[in-house]
C-alpha positions as CSV (number, residue, x, y, z in Angstrom):
1,X,21.8,118.7,129.5
2,X,22.7,118.4,133.1
3,X,24.9,121.2,134.3
4,X,27.0,120.4,137.3
5,X,27.7,123.0,140.0
6,X,31.7,122.5,141.9
7,X,31.4,123.5,145.6
8,X,35.0,125.2,145.0
9,X,36.7,125.9,141.5
10,X,37.5,122.7,139.4
11,X,41.9,123.7,140.0
12,X,41.9,123.2,143.7
13,X,40.0,119.8,143.4
14,X,42.2,119.1,140.9
15,X,45.3,119.8,143.0
16,X,43.8,118.4,145.8
17,X,43.3,114.8,144.6
18,X,46.9,115.1,142.2
19,X,48.3,115.7,146.3
20,X,46.5,113.0,147.6
21,X,47.6,110.8,144.6
22,X,51.7,112.3,144.9
23,X,51.2,111.7,149.1
24,X,49.6,108.0,148.9
25,X,53.0,106.9,146.2
26,X,56.2,109.0,148.6
27,X,54.5,106.8,151.2
28,X,54.6,103.6,149.2
29,X,58.1,103.9,148.1
30,X,58.9,104.9,151.7
31,X,57.8,101.7,152.2
32,X,59.9,99.9,149.2
33,X,62.6,102.1,150.4
34,X,62.5,99.9,153.8
35,X,62.0,97.0,151.7
36,X,65.1,97.4,149.4
37,X,66.6,97.5,152.7
38,X,66.0,94.5,154.3
39,X,66.6,93.0,150.9
40,X,69.9,93.9,151.8
41,X,69.8,92.9,155.2
42,X,68.4,89.3,153.6
43,X,71.5,88.7,151.4
44,X,73.9,89.8,153.6
45,X,72.9,86.8,156.0
46,X,72.3,84.6,153.2
47,X,75.8,84.2,152.5
48,X,76.7,81.5,153.7
49,X,79.6,80.9,156.3
50,X,82.6,79.0,155.8
51,X,83.1,75.5,157.0
52,X,86.5,74.8,157.0
53,X,86.6,77.0,153.4
54,X,83.6,75.7,151.5
55,X,79.6,77.3,152.7
56,X,78.6,75.6,155.4
57,X,75.0,74.5,155.4
58,X,74.8,72.4,158.0
59,X,71.5,71.8,160.2
60,X,73.8,73.3,163.0
61,X,74.4,76.1,161.1
62,X,70.5,76.4,160.7
63,X,69.2,76.3,163.3
64,X,72.8,78.3,165.3
65,X,70.8,81.0,162.3
66,X,66.8,80.7,163.2
67,X,66.4,83.3,165.4
68,X,67.7,85.7,162.9
69,X,65.8,84.4,160.5
70,X,63.0,84.8,162.5
71,X,63.3,88.0,163.3
72,X,63.9,88.9,159.5
73,X,60.6,86.7,158.4
74,X,58.9,89.2,160.8
75,X,60.6,93.1,159.5
76,X,59.1,90.8,156.4
77,X,55.5,90.9,157.8
78,X,55.0,94.1,159.2
79,X,54.5,95.8,155.4
80,X,51.5,96.4,154.9
81,X,51.7,96.6,150.9
82,X,48.0,97.0,150.0
83,X,48.2,100.9,148.8
84,X,51.6,100.0,147.8
85,X,51.9,99.8,143.4
86,X,52.3,96.3,141.5
87,X,55.6,96.9,141.0
88,X,56.0,97.2,144.2
89,X,54.0,94.5,145.2
90,X,55.8,92.1,143.2
91,X,58.9,92.6,145.5
92,X,57.7,91.9,148.2
93,X,56.4,88.5,147.2
94,X,60.5,88.2,145.3
95,X,61.9,88.5,149.3
96,X,59.1,86.4,151.0
97,X,59.2,83.7,147.8
98,X,63.5,83.9,148.7
99,X,62.7,83.4,152.5
100,X,60.2,80.7,151.6
101,X,62.7,79.6,149.9
102,X,66.1,79.1,152.4
103,X,63.2,77.9,154.7
104,X,62.3,75.3,152.7
105,X,66.3,74.2,153.5
């Protein structure tokens, strides 16, 4: 059997791997926290203003809110989700889908 010689102790190697894994997850979580905040901002924005006690879905209102909508979409597009765990990537896609629904209106 071939014996492999490690240039450094195995415990040090395993510790380094665990630290790198944990650090990459922390970065993703921090980005995910920002996504959660964006989602809260999105939901606050998406709640339609009222006109005479009813939700105002008029084209005029959509035009007035377009600039803010584009700002929110730009924030979403700025995320680099490739290194995120899959469940967090799914969250990003769900926010994107909601924004696409608004844009469809």
